[in-house]
MIVO-608562 format. One record per residue: x, y, z of N, C-alpha, C in turn. Coordinates in steps of 0.1 Angstrom, whole numbers, padded with zeros to 4 digits, always signed. Each point is the difference from the previous one (the first is absolute). Layout:
! MIVO-608562
XYZXYZXYZ;...
! end
This chain:
! MIVO-608562
-0699-0042+0475+0009+0006-0010-0007+0011-0007;+0006+0011+0000-0007+0012-0007+0006+0001-0014;-0008+0000-0010+0005+0002-0014+0001+0015-0003;+0011+0003-0005+0002+0014-0004+0001+0001-0015;-0009+0008-0005+0000+0002-0015+0010+0010-0004;+0008-0003-0010+0010+0009-0005-0004+0006-0013;+0000+0013-0001-0004+0006-0013+0013+0003-0009;-0003-0002-0012+0011+0004-0010+0001+0015+0000;+0012+0004+0001+0002+0015-0001+0014+0002-0006;+0001+0011-0007+0012+0004-0007+0008+0009+0009;+0013-0003+0002+0008+0008+0008+0009+0009-0009;-0001+0013+0001+0008+0009-0008+0014+0001+0007;+0011-0004-0007+0013+0001+0006+0004+0014+0001;+0009+0003+0011+0005+0013+0002+0011+0003-0010;-0001+0010-0008+0010+0003-0010+0012+0006+0007;+0012-0005-0004+0012+0005+0006+0002+0015-0004;+0007+0007+0009+0003+0014-0003+0009+0001-0012;-0001+0010-0008+0009+0002-0011+0014+0003+0005;+0009-0006-0007+0014+0003+0003+0004+0014-0005;-0005+0003-0011+0002+0014-0006-0011+0003-0009;-0002+0013-0003-0011+0004-0009+0004-0004-0014;-0010+0000-0008+0002-0003-0014+0009+0010-0007;+0009-0004-0007+0010+0009-0007+0012+0003+0008;+0001-0006+0012+0011+0003+0009+0009-0013+0001;-0002-0009-0010+0007-0013+0001+0015+0001-0002;+0008-0008+0007+0015+0000-0003+0002-0006-0014;+0010+0005-0007+0003-0006-0013+0011+0008-0007;+0003-0004-0012+0009+0007-0009-0005+0001-0014;+0002+0011-0006-0004+0002-0014+0013+0004-0008;+0004-0008-0009+0013+0001-0007-0002-0001-0015;+0007+0009-0008-0001-0001-0014+0013-0004-0007;+0009-0005+0008+0013-0004-0005+0012+0009+0003;-0004+0013+0002+0011+0010+0004-0004+0008+0012;-0013+0002+0002-0004+0008+0011-0014-0005+0005;-0004+0006+0011-0013-0004+0005-0002+0005+0015;-0009-0006+0007-0003+0003+0014-0001-0012+0008;+0003+0002+0013-0002-0011+0010-0007+0006+0012;-0010-0008+0005-0007+0005+0012+0001-0010+0011;-0001+0005+0012+0003-0008+0012-0012-0008+0005;-0012+0005-0003-0012-0005+0007+0000+0006+0014;-0011-0002+0008-0001+0006+0013+0010-0004+0010;+0008+0009+0005+0010-0003+0011-0001+0011+0010;+0006-0003+0012-0002+0010+0011+0011+0010+0000;+0012-0003-0005+0011+0009+0001+0005+0004-0014;+0008+0010-0001+0005+0004-0013+0011-0010-0004;-0001-0005-0013+0010-0010-0004+0014+0005-0001;+0009-0008+0004+0015+0003-0001+0005-0006-0014;+0012+0002-0002+0007-0006-0013-0001-0015+0001;+0001-0006+0012-0001-0014+0001-0014-0005-0004;-0010+0007+0005-0014-0004-0003-0002+0001-0015;+0004+0011-0007-0001+0000-0014+0007-0011-0007;+0012-0003+0005+0008-0011-0006-0007-0013+0001;-0006-0003+0012-0008-0012+0002-0012-0001-0009;-0007+0012-0002-0011+0000-0009+0004-0003-0015;+0011+0006-0004+0005-0003-0014+0004-0015-0001;+0007-0005+0010+0003-0015-0001-0012-0008-0001;-0010+0004+0008-0013-0008+0000-0007-0001-0013;+0002+0011-0008-0006+0000-0014+0010-0004-0010;+0012-0006+0004+0009-0005-0010+0010+0010-0006;+0002+0011+0006+0009+0010-0005+0012+0001+0008;+0011+0003-0006+0013+0001+0007+0001+0015+0005;+0000+0002+0013+0002+0014+0005+0012+0007-0005;+0011-0008-0003+0013+0006-0004-0002+0007-0014;-0009-0005-0008-0002+0006-0013-0011+0010-0001;-0006+0004+0011-0011+0009+0000+0003+0012+0009;-0006+0011-0002+0001+0012+0009-0013+0007+0001;-0003+0006+0011-0012+0007+0003+0002+0015-0005;-0009+0005-0008+0001+0013-0006-0003+0010+0011;+0009+0010+0002-0002+0010+0011-0012+0008-0003;-0007+0004+0011-0012+0009-0001-0013-0007-0005;+0000-0013-0001-0012-0007-0005-0008-0007+0011;+0004+0001+0012-0007-0007+0011-0014+0005+0002;-0010-0009+0000-0014+0003+0002-0004-0008+0013;-0008+0007+0009-0004-0006+0012-0015+0002+0002;-0007-0011+0004-0014+0000+0004-0001-0006+0014;-0011+0003+0006-0002-0005+0014-0015-0003+0002;-0003-0010+0008-0014-0003+0003+0000-0007+0014;-0012+0000+0006-0002-0006+0013-0006-0014-0002;+0008-0010+0004-0004-0014-0002-0006-0005+0013;-0012-0006+0000-0006-0006+0012+0008-0012+0005;+0001+0000+0014+0008-0011+0006-0009-0007+0010;-0013+0003+0001-0009-0007+0009-0004+0009+0012;-0011-0003+0006-0005+0007+0012-0001+0015-0003;-0004+0003-0012-0002+0014-0004+0013+0008-0001;+0012-0006+0001+0012+0007-0001+0006-0001-0014;+0008+0010-0003+0007+0000-0013+0015+0003+0002;+0007-0002-0011+0014+0004+0000+0004+0006-0014;+0009+0010+0001+0003+0007-0013+0010-0008-0008;-0003-0003-0012+0009-0006-0010+0003+0009-0011;+0012-0001-0005+0004+0008-0011+0004-0008-0013;-0001+0006-0011+0003-0006-0013+0010+0008-0007;+0010-0006-0005+0011+0008-0007+0002-0005-0014;+0003+0009-0009+0002-0003-0014+0011+0009-0005;+0009-0006-0008+0011+0008-0006+0002-0005-0014;+0007+0009-0007+0004-0004-0014+0013-0006+0000;+0002-0010-0009+0013-0007-0001+0006+0002-0014;+0013+0000+0000+0007-0001-0013+0011-0010+0001;+0004-0005-0011+0011-0010-0001+0013+0008-0001;+0010-0004+0009+0013+0006-0001+0007-0003-0013;+0006+0009-0006+0008-0003-0012+0012-0008+0004;+0005+0001+0012+0011-0008+0005-0003-0004+0014;+0003-0012+0004-0003-0004+0014+0009+0007+0009;+0013+0001-0003+0009+0007+0009+0006+0012-0008;-0001+0012+0005+0005+0011-0007+0015+0001+0004;+0009-0004-0009+0014-0001+0003+0007+0012-0006;+0011+0005+0007+0008+0011-0005+0011-0007-0008;+0000+0002-0014+0009-0006-0009+0015+0004+0003;+0001+0013+0004+0014+0005+0003+0005-0007+0012;-0009-0002+0010+0005-0006+0012+0004-0015-0002;-0008-0006-0009+0003-0014-0003+0013-0001-0008;+0002+0008-0009+0013+0000-0007+0012+0003+0009;-0002+0009+0009+0010+0003+0010+0003-0012+0009;-0011-0008+0003+0002-0012+0008+0009-0010-0008;-0003-0001-0013+0008-0010-0008+0014+0004+0000;+0003+0013-0001+0014+0005-0001+0007-0003+0013;-0007+0002+0012+0006-0001+0013+0002-0014+0004;-0008-0009-0005+0000-0014+0005+0013-0007-0003;+0006-0006+0010+0012-0008-0001-0003-0015+0002;+0008-0009-0006-0003-0014+0002-0001-0004+0015;-0009-0008+0003-0001-0005+0014+0009-0012+0002;+0003-0002+0012+0008-0012+0004-0007-0013-0004;+0008-0010-0003-0006-0013-0003-0008-0005+0012;-0012-0005-0003-0008-0006+0011+0006-0013+0004;+0000-0003+0013+0005-0013+0005-0012-0009+0002;+0003-0013-0004-0011-0010+0001+0005-0012+0009;-0009-0006+0007+0004-0012+0007+0004-0011-0010;+0010-0008+0003+0004-0011-0009-0011-0010-0002;-0009-0001+0010-0011-0010-0001-0011+0004-0010;+0001+0013-0004-0011+0005-0009+0003-0002-0015;+0012-0005-0004+0003-0001-0014+0009-0012-0002;-0001-0005-0012+0009-0011-0005+0002+0001-0015;+0011-0005-0004+0003+0000-0015-0005-0014-0005;-0008+0001-0011-0006-0012-0006+0008-0002-0014;+0005-0011-0002+0008-0003-0012-0007-0012-0007;-0005+0002-0013-0007-0010-0008+0010-0007-0008;+0002-0013+0003+0009-0009-0008-0009-0007-0010;-0002+0006-0012-0010-0004-0010+0006-0003-0013;-0005-0012-0005+0003-0004-0014+0014+0001-0004;+0009-0007+0008+0014-0001-0004+0001-0010-0012;-0007-0010+0000+0000-0011-0010+0014-0004-0003;+0007-0003+0010+0014-0005-0001+0000-0013-0008;+0009+0001-0010+0002-0012-0009-0005+0003-0014;-0007+0012-0002-0005+0003-0013+0012+0007-0008;+0002-0004-0012+0012+0005-0007-0005+0006-0013;+0008+0010-0005-0001+0005-0013-0010+0011-0002;-0009+0003+0010-0010+0010-0003+0005+0014-0001;+0010+0003+0007+0006+0014+0000+0014+0000-0006;+0003-0010-0008+0013-0001-0006+0010-0006+0008;-0004-0004+0012+0010-0007+0009-0007-0011+0008;+0007-0008+0007-0005-0011+0007+0000+0002+0015;-0001-0011+0008+0000+0001+0014+0012+0007+0006;+0012-0002-0005+0012+0008+0006-0002+0015-0001;-0005+0005-0011-0002+0014-0001-0012+0005+0009;-0010-0008+0001-0011+0003+0010+0005+0000+0014;+0008-0009+0004+0006-0001+0014+0008+0013+0003;+0008+0004-0009+0008+0012+0002-0009+0012+0002;-0011+0001-0009-0009+0011+0001-0008+0000+0014;-0004-0012+0004-0007-0001+0013+0009+0004+0012;+0013-0005-0001+0009+0004+0011+0003+0015+0001;+0000+0006-0012+0002+0015+0000-0013+0006+0006;-0011-0005-0003-0013+0005+0006+0001-0002+0016;+0005-0011+0004+0002-0002+0015+0008+0011+0006;+0011+0004-0007+0009+0011+0004-0009+0013+0002;-0008+0003-0010-0008+0012+0001-0010-0001+0011;-0006-0012+0001-0010-0002+0011+0006+0002+0014;+0011-0005+0002+0006+0002+0014+0003+0015+0002;+0006+0007-0010+0002+0014+0001-0013+0008+0003;-0011-0004-0007-0013+0006+0002-0005-0002+0014;+0002-0013+0005-0005-0003+0014+0008+0008+0010;+0013+0001-0001+0008+0008+0009-0004+0015+0000;-0003+0005-0012-0005+0014+0000-0013+0002+0007;-0009-0010-0002-0013+0001+0007+0002-0001+0015;+0010-0008+0005+0002-0001+0014+0006+0014+0005;+0008+0006-0007+0005+0013+0004-0011+0010+0001;-0008+0000-0010-0010+0011-0002-0013-0003+0008;-0004-0013+0001-0013-0003+0006+0001-0009+0012;+0012-0005+0003+0001-0009+0011-0004-0014-0002;-0001-0004-0013-0005-0014-0003+0011-0010+0002;-0004-0010+0008+0010-0011+0002-0005-0014-0002;-0012-0001-0007-0006-0013-0003-0003-0001-0015;+0003-0011-0006-0002-0002-0014-0008-0013-0002;-0011+0001-0008-0008-0011-0004+0005-0005-0014;+0005-0012-0001+0004-0005-0013-0011-0010-0004;-0007+0003-0010-0012-0007-0004+0002-0007-0014;+0001-0013+0000+0000-0007-0013-0014+0000-0006;-0001+0006-0012-0013+0002-0006-0002-0010-0012;+0008-0010+0000-0002-0010-0010+0008+0001-0013;+0000-0011-0007+0008-0001-0013+0015+0003+0002;+0005-0004+0012+0015+0002+0002+0008-0009-0009;-0006-0011-0004+0007-0009-0009-0008+0000-0013;+0007-0004-0011-0007-0001-0013-0006-0013-0002;+0005-0011+0007-0004-0014-0002+0004-0004-0014;-0003-0012-0004+0006-0005-0013-0011-0004-0011;-0012-0002+0004-0010-0004-0010-0014+0002+0005;-0010+0000-0009-0014+0000+0005-0006+0014+0000;+0007+0011-0004-0005+0013+0001-0002+0006-0014;+0009-0003-0009-0002+0004-0014+0009-0009-0008;-0003-0001-0013+0005-0011-0009+0015+0000+0000;+0007+0012-0001+0014+0001-0002+0008+0001+0013;-0007-0002+0011+0007+0002+0013+0012-0009+0002;-0001-0013-0004+0011-0009+0002+0012+0004-0007;-0002+0006-0012+0011+0005-0008+0007+0013+0006;-0008+0007+0007+0004+0014+0004+0005+0000+0015;+0003-0011+0006+0006+0000+0013+0015-0004+0000;+0008+0006+0008+0014-0004+0001+0004-0006+0013;-0010-0002+0009+0002-0008+0012-0011-0010+0002;+0003-0011+0005-0011-0009+0003-0007+0004+0013;-0011-0007+0003-0008+0004+0012+0007+0001+0013;+0008-0011+0003+0008+0000+0012+0010+0011+0001;+0006+0003-0012+0010+0011+0000-0007+0014+0002;-0012+0001-0006-0007+0013+0002-0003+0002+0015;-0005-0010+0006-0004+0001+0015+0013+0003+0008;+0011-0007-0003+0012+0002+0007+0005+0015-0001;-0001+0005-0012+0005+0014-0002-0009+0010+0007;-0013-0002-0001-0009+0009+0007+0002-0001+0015;+0003-0012+0005+0002-0001+0015+0013+0008+0004;+0010-0001-0008+0013+0007+0003-0003+0015-0001;-0008+0005-0010-0003+0014-0002-0007+0006+0013;-0010-0008+0004-0008+0005+0012+0009+0000+0012;+0008-0010+0002+0009-0001+0011+0010+0012+0000;+0005+0003-0012+0009+0012-0002-0007+0013+0004;-0013+0001-0003-0007+0012+0003-0002+0001+0016;-0004-0011+0006-0001-0001+0014+0013+0003+0007;+0011-0005-0005+0013+0002+0006+0003+0015+0000;-0002+0007-0011+0003+0014-0001-0008+0008+0010;-0013-0003+0001-0008+0008+0010+0004-0004+0014;+0004-0012+0003+0004-0005+0013+0013+0008+0004;+0009+0000-0009+0013+0007+0003-0002+0015+0003;-0010+0005-0007-0004+0015+0002-0009+0002+0012;-0002-0010+0008-0008+0001+0012-0015+0003-0002;-0006-0005-0011-0014+0002-0001-0007-0013+0005;-0013+0002+0005-0008-0011+0002-0007-0004-0013;-0003-0013-0001-0005-0005-0013-0012-0009+0003;-0011+0002-0009-0011-0009+0000-0001-0006-0014;-0001-0014-0001-0001-0007-0012-0014-0005-0002;-0005+0001-0013-0013-0005-0003+0000-0004-0015;-0010-0008-0004+0000-0004-0014-0014-0005-0004;-0003+0003-0013-0012-0006-0007+0005-0007-0012;-0007-0010-0005+0004-0007-0011-0005+0006-0013;+0009-0002-0011-0004+0005-0013-0003-0012-0009;-0004+0002-0012-0003-0010-0010+0013-0008-0004;+0011+0007-0002+0012-0007-0004+0006-0009+0010;-0004+0002+0013+0005-0009+0010-0008-0013+0002;-0011-0001-0008-0008-0012+0002+0006-0012-0007;-0003-0012+0006+0004-0013-0007-0010-0003-0010;+0004+0001-0013-0009-0001-0011+0003-0012-0009;-0010-0005-0006+0001-0011-0010-0010+0003-0011;+0005+0000-0012-0009+0004-0012-0007+0013+0002;+0007+0009+0006-0005+0014+0002-0010+0002+0012;-0002-0011+0008-0009+0001+0012+0007-0005+0012;-0003+0007+0012+0005-0005+0012-0006-0013+0004;+0008-0010+0004-0005-0013+0002+0002-0004+0015;+0005+0009+0009+0000-0002+0014-0008+0011+0007;+0002+0002+0013-0008+0010+0007+0004+0014-0006;-0010+0006-0007+0003+0013-0007+0003+0011+0009;-0004-0001+0013+0002+0011+0010+0014-0001+0006;+0004-0012+0004+0012-0001+0009+0012-0006-0007;-0002-0008-0010+0012-0007-0007+0005+0010-0010;+0009+0009+0005+0004+0011-0009+0014+0004+0004;+0009+0001-0010+0014+0003+0003+0002+0014+0006;-0009+0009-0003+0001+0014+0006-0002-0001+0015;-0008-0009+0005-0002-0002+0014+0011-0008+0006;+0004-0010-0007+0010-0010+0005+0014+0007+0002;+0004+0009-0009+0013+0006+0001+0000+0010+0012;-0011+0007+0003+0000+0009+0012+0000-0009+0012;-0007-0011+0000-0001-0009+0011+0014-0005+0003;+0007-0004-0011+0014-0005+0002+0009+0011+0006;-0001+0012-0005+0008+0011+0006-0003+0001+0015;-0013+0000+0004-0004+0002+0014+0006-0011+0008;+0000-0013-0005+0006-0011+0008+0015+0002+0001;+0007+0005-0010+0014+0002+0001+0003+0010+0011;-0007+0011-0001+0002+0011+0010-0003-0004+0014;-0010-0009+0002-0004-0005+0013+0011-0008+0007;+0009-0006-0008+0011-0008+0006+0011+0009+0006;+0000+0013-0004+0010+0009+0006-0006+0012+0006;-0007-0002+0011-0007+0011+0007+0009+0011+0005;+0012-0003+0003+0009+0010+0004+0003+0011-0011;+0001-0005-0012+0002+0010-0011-0013+0005-0005;-0011-0008-0001-0012+0004-0007-0012+0001+0010;+0003+0004+0012-0011+0002+0010-0008+0012-0004;+0005+0008-0010-0008+0012-0004-0010-0003-0011;-0001-0013-0004-0009-0004-0011-0012-0008+0006;-0012+0004-0004-0012-0007+0004-0008-0004-0012;-0008-0011+0001-0009-0004-0010-0014-0002+0008;-0009+0010-0001-0012-0001+0008-0008-0012-0004;-0008-0005+0009-0009-0011-0003-0009+0003-0012;+0000-0009-0010-0008+0003-0011+0006+0008-0011;+0012+0005+0002+0006+0009-0009+0005-0007-0013;+0002-0013+0001+0002-0008-0012-0013-0006-0004;-0006+0006-0010-0015-0001-0002-0004-0015-0002;-0011-0004+0006-0006-0012-0002-0011+0000-0011;-0002+0012-0005-0009+0002-0012+0008+0010-0009;-0007+0007-0008+0007+0009-0010+0002+0014+0006;-0004+0003+0012+0001+0013+0006+0005+0000+0014;+0006+0011+0004+0004+0002+0014-0002+0015+0004;-0006+0002+0012-0002+0014+0004+0008+0002+0013;+0008+0010+0001+0008+0003+0012-0003+0013+0006;+0000+0001+0013-0001+0012+0007+0014+0007+0001;+0002+0010-0008+0013+0006-0001-0001+0014+0007;+0005+0000+0013+0000+0012+0008-0014+0007+0000;-0011-0009+0002-0013+0006+0001-0008+0001-0013;+0006-0004-0011-0007+0001-0013-0001-0014-0006;-0012-0004-0004-0002-0013-0006+0005+0000-0015;+0010-0008-0003+0005+0000-0014-0002-0014-0005;-0007-0001-0011-0002-0013-0006+0009-0003-0012;+0004-0012-0002+0009-0004-0011-0005-0012-0008;+0000+0001-0013-0004-0011-0008+0008+0001-0013;+0003-0012-0006+0008+0000-0012-0009+0007-0011;-0012-0005-0002-0009+0006-0010-0005-0009-0011;+0006-0013+0000-0004-0009-0011-0014-0005+0002;-0006+0001+0013-0013-0004+0003-0011+0010-0003;+0005+0012-0005-0010+0011-0002-0008-0002-0013;-0013+0002+0001-0009+0000-0011-0007+0013-0001;+0001+0006-0012-0008+0013-0002+0008+0012+0004;+0013-0001+0003+0007+0012+0004+0002+0000+0015;+0011+0006+0005+0003+0000+0014-0011+0008+0009;-0004+0012-0004-0010+0007+0008-0012-0008+0002;-0006-0006-0011-0012-0008+0002+0002-0012+0008;+0012-0007-0002+0003-0011+0009+0001+0004+0015;+0006+0011+0002+0001+0004+0014-0013+0004+0006;-0009+0006-0008-0013+0003+0004-0008-0013+0004;+0002-0010-0008-0007-0013+0003+0006-0007+0013;+0013+0002+0002+0006-0005+0012-0006+0007+0012;-0002+0013-0001-0006+0007+0011-0015-0004+0002;-0007-0002-0011-0014-0004+0001-0001-0014+0007;+0009-0008-0003+0000-0014+0005+0006-0001+0014;+0004+0012+0006+0005+0001+0013+0013-0008+0002;+0008-0001-0011+0014-0006+0001+0009+0010+0006;+0011-0006+0006+0009+0009+0008+0006+0011-0009;+0004-0004-0012+0007+0010-0008-0010+0011-0005;-0013-0003+0000-0010+0010-0004-0001+0011+0010;+0005-0002+0012+0000+0011+0010+0013+0007+0001;+0010-0003-0009+0013+0007+0001-0001+0015-0004;+0008+0008+0006+0001+0014-0003+0008+0002-0013;+0010-0009-0002+0009+0001-0012+0000-0014-0006;+0000-0001-0013+0001-0013-0007+0012+0001-0009;+0009-0010+0001+0012-0001-0009-0001-0013-0008;+0001+0002-0014-0001-0011-0009+0012+0000-0009;+0002-0011-0007+0011-0002-0009-0006-0005-0013;+0007-0009-0007-0005-0008-0012-0002+0007-0013;-0004+0013+0001-0003+0007-0012+0012+0008-0006;+0011+0000+0008+0013+0005-0005+0001+0015-0004;-0009+0008+0006+0001+0015-0003-0005+0007+0013;+0004+0012+0001-0003+0008+0012-0014+0006-0001;-0007-0001+0011-0013+0007+0001-0001+0005+0015;-0004+0012+0002-0003+0005+0013-0014+0007-0001;-0010-0006+0006-0014+0004-0001-0006+0002+0014;-0008+0012+0001-0007+0003+0012-0015+0002-0003;-0005-0005-0012-0013+0004-0004-0011-0007+0009;+0004-0010+0008-0010-0007+0009+0000+0006+0014;+0008+0010+0002+0002+0006+0013+0010-0007+0008;+0005-0011-0004+0012-0008+0005+0010+0000-0011;+0012-0005+0004+0011+0000-0010+0003-0014-0005;+0002+0000-0013+0004-0013-0007+0013+0003-0007;+0011-0008+0004+0013+0001-0007+0001-0013-0008;+0002+0002-0013+0003-0010-0009+0015+0001-0003;+0008-0011+0003+0014+0001-0001+0006-0003-0014;+0010+0007-0003+0007-0003-0013+0008-0013+0003;+0004-0007-0011+0008-0012+0001+0015+0003+0001;+0008-0009+0006+0014+0002-0001+0006-0008-0011;-0007-0008-0007+0006-0007-0011+0002+0009-0012;+0006-0005-0011+0003+0009-0011-0011+0003-0010;-0012-0004+0003-0011+0002-0009-0003-0011-0009;-0011+0001-0008-0004-0010-0009+0000+0005-0014;+0009-0005-0008+0000+0005-0014-0013-0005-0008;-0005-0012+0004-0012-0005-0006-0012+0009+0003;-0001+0005+0012-0011+0009+0004+0001+0013-0007;+0012+0005-0001+0003+0013-0006-0003-0001-0015;+0004-0011-0007-0003-0002-0014-0015-0001-0003;-0008-0005+0010-0014-0002-0003-0008+0012+0004;+0004+0008+0011-0008+0011+0005+0007+0014-0003;+0013+0000-0002+0006+0013-0001+0004+0006+0013;-0004-0007+0011+0002+0006+0013+0012-0006+0007;+0006+0008+0009+0011-0005+0008+0001+0009+0012;+0008-0005+0010+0001+0008+0012+0014-0002+0005;+0007+0010+0006+0013-0002+0005+0000-0008+0013;+0011-0008+0002+0001-0008+0012+0002+0009+0012;-0004-0006+0012+0002+0008+0012-0005-0008+0012;+0004+0005+0012-0004-0006+0013-0008+0011+0007;-0012-0003+0003-0009+0010+0007+0002+0000+0015;+0002+0011+0006+0001+0002+0014-0009+0012+0005;-0004-0001+0012-0007+0011+0006+0000-0001+0015;-0003+0011+0007-0001+0000+0014-0014-0001+0004;-0003-0009+0010-0014-0002+0004-0001+0002+0015;-0011+0004+0005-0002+0001+0015-0010+0011+0003;-0004+0000+0013-0010+0010+0005+0007+0014+0000;+0013+0001+0000+0007+0013+0000+0001+0006-0013;-0007-0006-0011+0001+0005-0013-0012+0009-0004;-0008+0003+0009-0012+0008-0004-0012-0008-0004;-0009+0007-0007-0013-0007-0003+0002-0011-0010;+0010+0001-0009+0001-0010-0010+0006-0013+0006;+0007+0001+0011+0007-0012+0006+0013-0003-0007;+0005+0008-0010+0012-0003-0006+0006+0013-0005;+0013+0000-0003+0007+0011-0007+0014-0005-0004;+0008+0009-0005+0014-0004-0004+0000-0011-0011;-0009+0000-0009+0000-0010-0011+0013+0002-0009;+0006-0011-0003+0012+0000-0008+0001-0013-0008;+0003+0001-0013+0003-0011-0008+0015+0000-0003;+0007-0011+0005+0014+0000-0001+0005-0009-0012;
! end
């Protein structure tokens, strides 16, 4: 075996060829209003697209910049490419200015366009792209005396609202082709008789059974009107606090499901199911009668969540944010509809839409006496669906 002695030796690495001479680097020099931009070494003369790419690469919008005429500078050098060969590279530099306007528009031409423009024909939409959503919120049937009248006066007012609602739906069908209506019970359809505030027992003019019976007849009346008018109908419901079975101010049975707001819609659905020949146009999707305090429905491609609102802590936007963080179904809704607070709110500050419904009852004199605040009664309606643009809704109306 022959031993080979290895000597320590230092190997000098081969230095890579320079890409460009010093001072010929690509870059941009900008003082806020003007400056220069250089290409670095390239083989061909840069086009407008090349300059635009260079500006984008340095974080500038080419639409807001312009190259100053007569400021082009060109340099050239031979760059080694190996085997003793070279190639000619060029370096370009120009001055930049910021446009005072991105698009130089002719104001006279624009004004002429406005004068010439005629209304366009109404756009046609597929029926499957839109539906009318009707919020049945805070009727509190059986509460008397708050607006100077009792349940008879409230019933007349609600039936008159039904008239306006049907006219509104027919107009939407003519204008937008809508033929499906979502009737959503949002809770507190009955007042109940005790357990919610001290004077409640004194302030009702119907007992609990009578309240449920009247609500059942009112919902059936509404379904009948839309059925006669040849609309398709979807029923759904969430429970409110007034629908709970309470004792000494607290729910003493299942707080999620033992609720008259759910029971009355369930009763209506069972009545309709017995007569499919007449009510084959009505459907109740699986889970639409909520097993918890919320329900989320796919309405023509838009996720719409419904909750009464009595479960909210810290305000609805914060509660909705927590539902989203907790990966709850309603947290992923595009639109949220709540009741309970008896006044109208339309908010888009989260990037999604929250509708807070007004109440249909006559208001609370006690609340007004203590806070000075009040809100007019009304029934919130809107059109939802993928055919409504980026918001997922339009045609908001409070009837």
